[in-house]
C-alpha positions, 0 to 999 in steps of 0.5 A, a space after each residue: 852360451 850353450 854348454 857343450 859339456 856336462 860336468 866338464 864332459 864333452 857332448 857325445 855327439 860333438 865328440 863323434 863329429 870331431 872323430 869323423 872330421 879327423 878320420 876323413 882326411 886320414 882315411 882319404 890319405 890312407 886310400 891314396 897310399 893304398 892306390 898310389 903304387 898302382 897309378 900309372 906314370 903320367 909321363 906316358 900321357 905326353 907320348 900316348 898315341 890315340 888309336 889312329 886308323 891305318 890309311 892307304 894313299 894313292 901315288 898322287 897322295 889321295 886317301 883311298 882306304 882306311 882300316 881300324 874300328 876307331 877313327 881318329 885324327 889327333 890334333 894339337 891345341 893350336 889347331 883347335 879353334 877357340 870356339 871349339 874349346 869354349 863349346 866343350 867348356 860350356 858343355 862339360 866343364 866351364 871351370 876347367 881352367 880354374 879348378 884343380 882337377 876335381 869338381 866337389 859338387 859333381 863328386 859328391 853326387 857321384 859318391 852318394 849314388 855309389 854308396 846308396 846303390 853300389 853303382 853310380 848312375 851319374 857322372 860328376 867328372 871334370 875334363 881332367 877326370 875324364 882324361 884319367 878315365 879314357 886313358 887308364 881306367 875301365 868304364 865301370 861306375 864303382 866307388 873304387 874306380 871313382 876314387 882312383 879317377 880322383 887320385 889320378 886326376 890330381 896326379 895329371 894336374 900336377 904333371 901336365 898343364 891345362 892345354 896339354 890336358 884339354 888336348 888329350 881329352 879332345 883327341 881321345 873322347 868317344 863321339 859316336 859312329 866310330 869317331 874318337 876325337 873332335 877331328 874325326 867327328 868333324 870328318 864323320 859328321 860334316 866332312 870338314 876340317 875343324 877350322 871350317 866348322 860353324 858354331 852350331 856344328 861345334 856345339 853339336 860335337 861338344 854335346 856328344 861326350 855326355 851320351 854319344 848314342 842318345 845325342 847322336 845326330 844320325 840316330 836321333 836328330 831331334 834330340 841332338 839339336 836339342 842338346 846342341 841348342 842348350 850348349 849354344 845357349 850356355 855359350 851365350 850365358 858364359 859370354 863365349 859368343 855374341 847375341 848375333 852369333 847365338 841367333 845365327 846358330 840356334 836356328 841353323 839346320 842340321 846340315 849333316 854330311 855323315 858318311 863312313 869309310 868310302 864316302 870319306 875317302 878322296 877316291 875309293 880303291 877297295 881292292 888295292 886297300 885290302 891288299 895293303 891291309 892284308 900285307 900290313 897285318 901279316 907283317 905287323 899284326 892286328 895292332 897295325 890297324 890302330 897305330 896310325 901307319 900311312 901306306 903310299 901305293 904305286 897306283 895313280 888315282 886317275 888310272 885306277 878310276 879309268 880301270 874301274 870305269 872300263 870294267 863297269 862299262 865292258 861288263 855291263 855291255 856284255 850283260 845287256 847283250 844277253 837280255 833282261 833277267 827281270 826284277 830283283 824282287 817283288 816282295 822285299 822293301 826298297 830300303 833293303 837295297 843299296 846303290 851299286 856302281 851308280 845303279 840305283 834301286 827303285 820300285 815301279 809305281 806306275 806302268 804306262 804304254 811306253 814308259 814307267 814311273 819308279 820311286 827311289 828310296 828317298 821318295 823322289 819319283 822318276 820317269 823312264 822313257 821307252 828309249 831307255 828300256 827298249 833294249 830289254 829283250 827277255 833273257 832265255 839262256 846265255 845263248 838265247 833272248 826273246 823278241 823285241 818288246 813292244 810295250 813297257 808292261 812286257 818289261 816291268 810291273 808295279 812293285 818290281 824292284 829294278 835298277 836305274 842308271 842316271 846320266 850323271 855319276 854317283 857323286 853328282 847325283 848325291 850332290 843334287 839329292 843333298 841340295 834338294 833335301 837341304 832346300 826342303 828342310 829349310 823351307 819346311 822346318 822353322 825353329 821355335 823361339 827364333 828371336 830370343 835365347 832359351 831359358 837355360 836350366 840344368 834340365 835340357 827339356 827347355 832347350 829348343 827343338 827342331 822338327 824333322 824334315 818332311 819327305 820329298 815327294 816331288 817329280 825329279 827332272 834334272 837327271 835322265 834315267 835308264 833301265 839296267 841291271 846288275 851284271 851276273 858275270 864278273 870281270 877284272 883288270 890289272 895294270 902295271 909298269 913293265 919297266 919296274 913292276 909298279 902296279 898302276 890299277 887293280 879292279 878285282 871285280 865288278 863291285 867290292 861290296 858285292 864280292 871282295 874276292 880279288 880276281 886279279 890276285 886270287 882268281 886262278 883261271 885257264 888262260 886259253 890262247 893268252 899262253 901262246 906267246 910264251 911258247 912261241 918265245 921259246 921257239 924263237 929262242 931255240 932257232 925259229 924265226 917269225 917267218 918259219 913255216 909251220 903246218 896248220 893241219 889236222 893233228 891227232 894225239 891218242 884219242 885227242 883231235 884238237 881243233 882251231 877255233 873256226 874248225 878250219 885249217 890254213 895249211 903252211 903258215 908263218 909263225 908270225 901269222 899263226 900267232 896273230 891269227 891264234 892257230 891252235 894246231 900250230 901252237 901244239 906243233 911248236 910245243 912238240 918241237 921245243 919240248 914240254 919240259 923245256 916249255 914248263 921251265 921257260 914259262 916258270 921264268 916269266 912268273 908262272 907256277 910250275 905246279 899249275 902248268 900241265 905236263 902235256 900238249 894241252 899246255 899249248 892251248 892254255 890248259 894251265 891255271 894262272 892269275 891275271 897278275 902273272 899274265 901281266 908280269 909275263 907280258 911285261 917281258 915282251 914290252 920291256 925288251 926281255 926282262 923279268 920284273 916283280 910286281 909291287 904296290 907299296 911305295 912307302 910306309 910312314 908312321 903317324 908322326 910322318 917318319 918313313 919306315 919303308 921305301 920300295 927299291 924295286 927291280 928295274 929294267 936297265 936297257 942301257 946297262 949292257 950297252 954302257 958296259 960294252 962301251 968300256 970295250 970298243 970291240 964289244 958287239 951284241 949277241 950276234 956280233 953286230 953293233 946295236 941296230 934300231 929297227 922300224 916296222 913300216 906300215 906295209 910290213 917291210 923293215 928298215 933300220 938305222 944305226 942307234 944313236 941312243 948312247 952316243 951323244 954325250 951321255 954318261 957312260 957310267 953304270 947306274 948302281 943305285 937300284 937292283 937290275 932286272 934279270 934278262 930272260 929273253 934275248 933282245 932279238 926274241 923280245 923285239 920279234 915277239 913284241 912286233 908279232 903281238 902288235 900284229 895281233 892288233 893290226 891284223 889279227 884277233 885283236 883288230 878291234 883295238 885299232 880304234 885307239 889309233 895307236 901304232 905302239 900297242 900289242 897283245 893277245 886274245 884268249 878264250 877257253 873251251 866253251 867260252 868260259 873265260 875271255 881274256 885280252 892281255 896287252 901292252 905298250 912300252 910303258 904300260 901293261 894291262 890284262 882284262 878278263 871276263 867270266 863267271 866265278 863258277 865257270 860256265 859259258 859266256 855265250 856263243 861268240 863271246 871270245 876274248 876279242 869280243 868280251 874282254 878286249 873292249 875293257 882293255 881298249 877302254 882303259 888303255 885308250 884313256 891311260 895312254 891319252 897323254 903318252 906319245 907313241 913310242 915303240 921298241 927301238 932296239 933289236 937285231 935288224 940284220 936277222 930280221 932283214 935276212 928272214 924277211 928276204 928268205 920269206 919273200 923267196 919262200 913265197 916264190 917257191 914251194 916250202 920244203 916239207 921236212 920229216 915228221 917230228 919225233 913222237 917224243 914230246 921233248 924232241 928238238 932236232 935240226 929238222 924241226 927248227 926250220 919247219 914242222 910239216 908232217 907228212 900225214 894228218 896224224 902224228 904218232 901217239 906221244 909216250 903219255 896219252 893225253 885227254 882233251 881238256 876242251 
């Protein structure tokens, strides 16, 4: 035996070895004592929440919006398919369920690199160590951080079981494309829940933690499949899958269905989603975007889509009326353009006499026939277009970037595209070594590689295509329930990606004649009736000589007819009669802002500044019998656990409340001393009445007390009369085009500002209000004859026709019929004799005299100058 000492001494090298052997654990323990106080409390891991995005839902529980840089959907261990667990074990840590949290082999490699270079270049981390890093540590690779990771991993193993650790890992790990956790990755890459993933798809996801960018199937499909197939081979080698499963999945196509935000949503509602985001951030701060809140809105997804379709259809129809503006570009590459509202960018490749060919970005060539382009008269100006084209070369040229509309919706088109691409991929891509597993090594260079799909260059005849263009103007539609203010639809513009400016909620514009009903309602409140006679005659106020839109005068006219024919001069005379200050105060009760209402007679013609949502709120009062409601769009807020944090309790109309209260006093009558009367307006204009029985057949007489009641701001009589006059706007007046809906329970008002810079239609049924607007963001004329009834009414009609399709006709049933019958009789008598002409109204704009109540017919065409000179806003 070889001696270890000389003359009884220990060999110096052996002594050094013993010292190092004893010092290593002591030093390691010393490091632990140094680091231990700073290690976090592991108990927090059990309650740790992942960064879950803020989610917005429709009334019918469809996901319509999502916010947050990190996409995450935490799952429990029981929700993870066993094969998904095995795919991660094969890829990351095959001994996870047996080790104590540390891989000595991997650790040795990482420590060596750190000692040599100061920064480790490789991992060596177990799943437990990755949990420690992902939840507590920075991503830097230093010796200190690696030692902290080791100590923390041991602490995690001592406090949590393996299933808990694995669940924390797969819910937190970054998997590329903003996806954190396996459930998020399944949605982002495959649009699937975990349970529906194939083995190949599970392996693809399991391959991402090592290098989420390098092995990302979106960034590099070849390398992603290489990594995926190596993992599938490892699963076979470890006995996780059978030989048959191996062969089935090793040759599987990429089958990627990658998409961000809107394509991952059930329905896209960008404007309402942004409204929710704004409110939540203001209330809770930026952290709310990653805290897993779920916000349920008041908006039914079907009505929202109806509104979107109506805006698109109406605005595109307006745009095409004004001619073809030509190609979007002749120099930019096609790849820089994107689909907007199903208008597909394409580049013209061939122009024939009566058709042209164009290629889409994906390589598909389509042909546009003459019938789908002959509309394209050249645009000269807003009021002028060229002659009808005779051949295709007058419209398009080779290399033009133009827009095409398919005769299918965008989802259907994309489905066809995907199917064709997948078919081409299956036909042209063959996997090497199909019948045997690859030779697996630590180096993945031996893995199976799939070739990239070939470009598709075939004729596409499944879909018909038409030449179109992106509208230059803008439009909006907002809709709400007049009985509680619940918003039913918000379309803030033609395309959110093009402009996220929400015109429904932020777009201050002049309302034009849309303001008139509010002034008329004040006149009715102050003693006028629908049959009061007002003179539609010339009027001059200072230097201002306002005109009717047709430049004509109709002479003495009833208030009712003046409104449904939108006579400007009658509106001005009514405003003179009721007083400007009183009118401003009256309008503020409907929700209009006083500081946006001019304190002069121009108010009668819509010179104010209003928001579409304010108009919708105001018109709701005419629809609901005279009550002021408050719009709202958030119905409920939940946290990520499903706990309800907020439920809306809106102000609601309670028509029965007053009547029920009066039932406690048998002698009680309405405001005119009569029992409530049901009023019916007959087609011939006559009025009939029947006693109301709404509250007399065994219904409970107790007042509802579980919700706040809407304030009455118009008498029932005025509200009823206004609703009927506004119904006449559609049946006999400027909104007659809406008669195509075939309904007898809708009313509204057109509005057009000076030089047709804004076109409006605001209207309602007893259960739904909608306001449509068309105009340019930088105000300029929409063109001659583009009145509210031409440009905006089609949008309103398209929406209301569909939104009310399943709603039975139901007009307002309560009102003061006695007064209406009396005024109708008086009107009949007035037609038999010349109406009394009263003296001219006072020059004071706030004057209201008994003389001005019955009729306002000045003796001359010129009224005295008001105390404040007015400049024409028109």
